[in-house]
C-alpha positions as CSV (number, residue, x, y, z in Angstrom):
1,M,-6.0,-16.7,2.0
2,L,-4.5,-14.5,4.6
3,A,-1.4,-13.7,2.6
4,Q,-3.6,-12.9,-0.5
5,V,-5.8,-10.5,1.5
6,L,-2.7,-8.7,2.9
7,F,-1.1,-8.4,-0.5
8,I,-4.3,-7.1,-2.2
9,A,-4.9,-4.5,0.6
10,S,-1.3,-3.2,0.3
11,L,-1.1,-3.3,-3.5
12,P,-1.9,0.5,-3.9
13,S,0.9,1.3,-1.5
14,I,3.3,-0.9,-3.3
15,F,2.4,0.6,-6.6
16,C,2.9,4.2,-5.3
17,V,6.3,3.2,-3.9
18,G,7.3,1.8,-7.2
19,C,6.3,5.0,-9.0
20,A,8.1,7.1,-6.5
21,T,11.3,5.0,-7.0
22,F,11.1,5.2,-10.8
23,L,10.5,9.0,-10.7
24,A,13.4,9.5,-8.3
25,Y,15.6,7.4,-10.6
26,K,14.6,9.6,-13.5
27,Q,15.3,12.7,-11.2
28,R,11.8,14.1,-11.5
29,P,10.4,16.3,-8.7
30,Q,7.0,14.5,-8.7
31,W,8.4,11.5,-6.7
32,V,7.6,13.3,-3.5
33,W,3.9,13.2,-4.3
34,F,4.0,9.5,-4.9
35,A,5.9,8.9,-1.7
36,G,3.2,10.8,0.2
37,L,0.5,8.9,-1.6
38,S,2.1,5.6,-0.6
39,V,1.9,6.6,3.0
40,L,-1.8,7.4,2.6
41,A,-2.4,4.2,0.8
42,G,-0.7,2.3,3.6
43,F,-3.2,3.9,6.1
44,G,-6.0,3.0,3.7
45,A,-4.8,-0.6,3.7
46,I,-4.9,-0.7,7.4
47,A,-8.4,0.6,7.4
48,V,-9.5,-1.9,4.8
49,L,-8.0,-4.8,6.8
50,Q,-9.8,-3.6,9.9
51,M,-13.1,-3.4,7.9
52,V,-12.8,-7.0,6.7
53,Q,-11.8,-8.0,10.3
54,L,-8.5,-9.7,9.4
55,W,-8.3,-11.2,12.9
56,R,-11.1,-13.6,12.0
57,L,-9.2,-14.8,9.0
58,A,-6.1,-15.3,11.1
59,G,-8.0,-17.6,13.5
60,H,-9.2,-20.0,10.9
């Protein structure tokens, strides 16, 4: 359960990193935007995990 919550919360960040990697491989300048979005999505994941109070799931 804990691993699933962590994975789902970080999924947007993982997706943005994958898009940035693909665009950098194709040598397109838009990869910088996706790299920035992955950082923002990571902060969003931290906020979501604090909202669902992940520490309660870790104790059970």
